[in-house]
N, C-alpha and C positions, 0 to 999 in steps of 0.2 A: 420664764421670759416669753412674751407674746411676739411671734414673728409671723410673717406671711408664709403660707405653705409653699415650700420650694416646688418648682415644676418637676424637678427630678433630683435624685441622689444617685450618683454613679460610684460603684465600689469596684476598685481594681483588684482582681483575685486570680489573675492568669499565670502568675509566675510559678516556676518549678520549685523554688526553695531548696536548691541543691545543698546549701550550707547546713540544713537541718539533718542531713545524712540519715534520711528516713524513707521507708516505703510508704508511710502515711503522708498524703499531701499536706503541705505546710498549713494551708488554711483550715485543716481539720484537727490540728493539734489543739488540745484543750487546756484552759486554765479557768479555775473558778466555776466549773460546771458548764462552760460554754466553749465552743470552738472559737478560734481566733476571728474568723469571719463572722461568727455569730455575735460576738461582742460589738463589732462595728455595725452590724445590721440593727442590733438593739439600740445603739446610740442614734443611728439614722432614723429609726422608727419614731423616736421622740419628736422629730420635726414634722411628722405626719405628711411626708411628701406625696405629691400626686402620683409619682412613679419612682420605683427603685429598680435600678439596673445593675446587675452584677456581671462583670466581664470575666468570663472563664477562659481557660487555656489548658494548662497542664492538669491531667487527671480530671477532665471536665465531667465525666460521667459520675465519678464518686462525689465530687464537690456539688454537682447539680442535684444528685439524689439527696444529699444532706440539706441543701437549700429548700427542697420540696418539703422536708420535714419541719424545718425551723422557721422558714419564711416563705410560705407558699404564695404570698402576694408579690414577691420579687420576680422581676423579669430577668432572664439570662440571655446573654449574647456571647458568642465565641470568637476569640481572637486566635485564628488558626495559627498564625506565626506571631511571636512576641517581637513586634517591631517598635517598641517604645510606648511610653505613657500617652503621648499625643495620639499615636495610632490607635491605642485602646479606646481613648475617648471618642475619636472619630468613628470607630466601629460602633460604639454604643449609641451615638447620636444618629447614625445612619440606620441602625436597627429600629430605634424609636420612630424615625421618619417612615420606615417601611411598615410600621404598625399604624401609621396615620397620626402619630404623636409629634407635635412640633413644640418643644419646650420653650415657651416665651417668657417665663419668669426666671427665677434664680435656679441655677444648676449647681449642686454641691458635688465636689469630687473628693472621695476618701480612699484610703488604702486599706485593703482587707487584712493586713497583718499588724494593726495598731489596736490591740485589745483593751488598752487603758483609756481610750477615747470616750469622753462623756457626751451625752446628748446636749447637755447645757452648753458645752464648748462650741458645738456646731451651731446651736441656736444663737449664741453670742456672735459667731462669725457671720451668720446670715443677717442678723440685725444690724451689725456694723456695716456690712457690705451695702445693704439697702439704704441705710441712713446716709451714707457717704455718697451714694449714687455712683459707685464704682462699676467699671466694666469687669474687673477681676479683683478679688481680694485674696491674698495669700494668708493662710494660717501659719504663723511663725512661732518660734519659741526661743527663749534665752537659755542656753545650756552651758555648763561648766567646761565641757570639752567638745568644741564644735568640729573637731577633726573629721574630715570625710564628708561633711554636709555642705550643701550649697548655702552661701551666705546671703543675707538680706542686706542690700546696699541702700542707704538712705542719703538724701541730700543734706545740705547745710541747714535747711529748715526742718529736717526730721522726716520729710515725706519719703515714702518708699519710691525707689526708682528702678531697681533691677534685682535679679537673682544671678549671682555669679557662682559657678561650680567651683568646688575646692581646687581642682587641678588648674583652673584658669585664674584664680584669685591672686591679687598682688599681696606683698607682705603686709600692707596696711589692712587689706580686706581679710586676710587670714586671722587677724586679731579680733575681728568682729565675732561676738558670741551669739548673735541672733541668726537662727538658721531656718531654712525652708523645710516645712513638715511634709511637703508633697500633697497637701490638702488645700482646696480652694473653694471659693464661691464665685460663680461667673454669671454674667448676663447671658441667658440661654441663647437668645437670637444671635448675639455677637459671637459667642463661642462656636455655634454651628457653622458660621461663616468663616471664622479665622482658622479653624482646624483644617480646612481644605487647603490652606496656604502653607501648612507645615511641610518641611522637607527633611530628608535624611542625610543632608550634606554635613556629616560629622564623623568622628573616628569610629563610632559604633554603628553607623548607618541606620540610626533609629530616629523616629519622630518624637521630640520631647515636648511635653506639655509646658515646660518652663518657657519655651520660646513664644508661647501665646502672650505672655506678659509683655515682652518687647514689641511684638507685633501690634497689640492693642494700644500700647503707649505711643508707638510710632504713628498710629492712626489718629492720635490726638485724644484718645479716651483716657478717663481717669482710672488709675490703678492704686491699690493700697495694700497694706499688710496689717493683720491683727495679731497681736502677741497673745498666745495662750497663757492663761493664768498658771497652769501646771504643766511644766515642760515634760513630765513623765507621760502625759497623754499622747504625745506625738511619737513616742518611741516605737520603732518597728521591731518585730521579732524576726531575726534572720538565722539564729542557731539555737542550740539547746541552752546555752548560757543566757542568751536574751530571754528565752522562754521561762527559765527559772527566776530571773530577775523580775520579769513582768508578773509572774505568779505571786511572788512575795509582795510586790507593790500593790497588786490588786487585793490580796488578802488583807493587808494592813488597812486599806481603805474600807473594806467591808467590815472588818472588826471595829474600826473607829466608829462607823455609822451605827453599829449595834450598841456599842458601849454608850454613845451619846444619846441613844434612845432608851437607856435604862436597863441594859443587859450587863451582867458582870462576867467578864472574861478574865479568869485568874491568871493565865499565862498566854498572852497573844503569840509568843514565839512558837508555841506548840499546838496552837488551835487553828484549824482551817475551816472556813465556812464559804460555801458556794454562793454565788451572787443572787440566786433565786430563793435561798432559804429565808424563812421568816421566824423570828424569835420574839416571844412576848416579854413584857416588862418584868423585872425582878427575877428573871431566870438566871441561874448560876451555871456557867460553863467551866468545868474543871479542865486541867491540863490534859494534853494528848488526845483531844477530841477532834473529830472531823464530821461535819454536817454537810451532806451532799445533795445535789439535785433539788427536788421540790420539797424537801423536808420542812415541816412546820412544827415549831415548839411553842407550847402555850406559856402562860405566865406562871411564875413561882415554881418552875420546875428546876430540877438539878440534873444536869447532863454531864456525864463523865465522873471521874477521869476515865480515859480510854474508851470513849463512845465513838462508834463509827456507824452513822445513821445515813441511809440513802432513801430518799423518797418516803420518808416515814413521818407519821403524825404522832406527836407526843402531847398529851393533855395537860391541863393546868395542874400543878402540884405533883406531877409524876417524878420519879427518881429513876435514872437510867445510868448504871455504872458498868464499865468494862463490858460493853455490849456491842455486838454487830447486828444491825437490823436493816433489812431490805424490804421496802414496800410493806411495812407493817403499821399497825395502829395500836398505840399504847394509850389507854384511857386515863382520865384524871385520877391523880393520887395513886396510880399503879406503881409497883416497885419491880424493877427489872435489874438483874445482875447480882453478883459479878459473873463474868465469863459466860454470858448468855448469847444465844444465836436465835434471832427471830427472822425466819425466812418469809418469802412473799405469801400474802394471804393470812398472816397472823393478826388476830384482833383480840387485844386484851381489854376487857371492860374496866370500868372504874374500880379502884381499890383491889384489883387483882394482883397476883404476884407470879413472876417467872424468875426463879432463883439461880443459884450457882450451877453451872454446867448443865443448863437446860437448853434444849433445842426444840423449837416449835415451828411447824410448817402448816399453812392452810388450815388453821384451826381457830375456833372461837372459844374464848375463855370468859366465863360469865363473871358478873359482879362479885367481888370478894373471894373468888376462887383462887386456890394456890397450887402452884407446881414448884415446890421449894428447891429441889436439887436433883441432879444426876438423872434426868428423865428426858425421853424423847416423846413428843406428842405430834403426830402427823395426821391430817385429815380427820379432825374430830370436832365435836361440839360438846363443850363442858358447861354445865348449868351454873346456877348461883350457889355460892358458898360451899363449893366442893373442894376436896383436897386430894391431890394425886401423890401417893407415897414415893419415897426415895427409890431411885434405880428402876423405875417402871418404864415400860416401852409400849407404845401403841404400834402394833404390827399392821401397817396399812397397805402393804404391797405383797401380792402372791406370786410375783414374777411376771404377771401379765396385766393384771388389773389392780387399780388402787381403790380401796373401799373405805367407808367412813364409819367411825364409832361415835356413839352418843352416850354421854355421861350426864345423868340428871342432876337435879338440885340437891345440895347437902349430902353428896355422896362421899364416902371415905374409901379410897382405893389404897390397899395396904402396900407396904414396901415390896419392891422387887416383883411387881405384877407385870404380866404380859397380857395386853388387851388385843385380842386377835379380831380384826375387823372382817366383816361388819358385825357389830354387836351393840346392844343397848343395855346400859345399866340404869335401872329405875331410880326414881327419887328416893333419897334416904337410905339407899343400900350401902352395905359395907362389903369389903373383900378381905380375905385373910392374906397375910404376908406370903409371898412366893407363889401366889395363885396364877394360873393361866386361865384367863376368861375367854372361853370360846363360844359360850351360849349366852343368850339374854339373861339378865338378872332382874327378877321382879322387884318392884318398889319395896324397900324395907327389908330385903333379904340379905343374909350373909352368904357370900360366895366363897367357897374354898375348893381347892382342887387336890386330889390325891392321885399321884401318878399322872395318867393321861385323862383322868375323868374329873369332871367338875360336879360339885354337889352344892345346891342352893338350900340353905336353911331359912325357909320362909318365916317372916315375922320376927327375925332375930333382932333387928334394930328397935322395933316397938317394945319388945320385952326387955332387952339388955341396955338400951340407951334412952330409956324413957325420959322425957323432958328436954331432950336435946333438939336442936334445929333439924337434925337428920330424922329423928323419930317423928317430929311434927310434919316434915315433908312426906315421909312415908305414909302417915295416916291420911294426909290429904289425897295422896295418890291411890290408896286402897279404899275399897268400899267400907262403909261403917261396920258392916257385919264382919268382914275379914279382919279389920283392925281390932275389933273387940275380941274375936276369936284368938288372934295372936297374943293380945295382952293376957288373956286367960291361959295361954299355953296350950290351947287345944290344937293338936296337929293330927 
C-alpha cells in the first residue's frame, strides 16, 4: 500500500512490566527471533518514517543498548517518571523539537509490547487517516472479550465519537466489542499543540493520550477510528501467559506464509520458525524442528525431524536430521545426522556427510568427504573425497593454544585415530586403525603407530590401492619419479 512517509513514529517502551515477573526488561523478551520492541520497530520501518522515536524509562540502559544493535536509526528519549501515555508523547515531541525537528505531517503512535503488529496495518491506518483528513485516527479492533479495554463509542451514523474507559462505561457501552488498541495516527502539528493542554486531574494523576481525542473533537477537528483486520495484532504482552499466546500466534502466521509459498511443514504444532528465516520451495520440514535467527534453507531440502538450526545455511537438496547447528554452512546435497552437532565455523561442502554422533567445530569439510560416525573434528581442513574413520578425534587444544590440522584429498583415516594438531596428512594417504598421528604424513603413505611412535610406510597407497581415487591423488602429489619408485616397491 502506498502512503506518504509519516513525519514520525513514536514507540512507547518506558513501562516496567512488573507482571512479567522477570529481571529481563519486558521489551527485551523475545518471540520468533525478535524482541517485543524489535517486532514493533520492524513494523514501523515498513512505513519508512522520517523519524522514529522510542520513549524509554525502566531499564533504559539495557533497552537503549539493544536498540543500538537492532535499530540504530531510531532516536531515543527518556521519560524519567512514568506519568502516563500523554506525558510520554509530550516528552517525545519536545525532544524532537529540541533537535530542531517539527513533525508537520502524520505522527504514528505505537506500543512497544505489541509484537503481532504488521507494517501493513500501520500503513492502512495512515492511508485511512490521511484520506479522511482526520486530526486523529484511532486504531481499533473487534474482540470477543473486551473486558478491561477502553471502548470505541460511535454515533447513530456510525462515526467515531469517543473512547470510554472500561471503568467509566455504561452497561450499554460495556456490551461494545470494539476496543481501543492504544495506537493512533495524528496530525503532527495539532498533536504538538494539544498535548500541552493535557492535565493529570484523574485518579492516577497521569496524562492520558486518550484525552487528546476529546480535546481535538471539542476544537471542531475531525476524528475517526480504523478497525484492524486482525484483532490479534493489537494484543499487548503483559505477562508470561500473554507471551506464550503471542509466540504461538506469530509462529502460526510464519508457518502459514511458508506453506503458502511452497514449503511442506509436516506438523505445524511442533515446528517453530523465526521471522527472519528463509526456506526454499519444495523443502520438507519434519516434526520437532526449530529454525532460528537468520537461518536460510535452500530448495528441495529435508530438515528434521528434530533439527535445531541457528543462523545456519542449508544448501539445495541437503538432508539434516536430528541435528543441532549454530552458525554453520551445509552445502548442497550434503547429509547431516542423526544426532550431529555442528558448531560455529563448520562448513560442509556439497555432497559431504556428517553422520551419527559427530561433532564438528571451525572446520572445512570438502566436497564428497565423509565423517560417518562417532567422531570429533575441530579446527581442521579436510579435502575432497576423504573419509574419517569411526571414533576418531582431532586433538586441537594443548591447554593453551588451539592448532589446526590439514587432511588432504582422498585420504582414508582409519577407525579410532587420534589426529594431534598441528599436523598435515597428504593427498591419498591412509592411516591404520588405532593410530595416533603426531607427525606429518606424506602423500600416499600409510601411517601406523606402535606404542608412542609413528611409522610412515611411504608409497603404500600407490602399491596397495592402485586404481583408486586415493592412489591417483597420491600420484598427482608425488613426483613422477617417486610414484614410479613406489609402484615398483623400491624402498
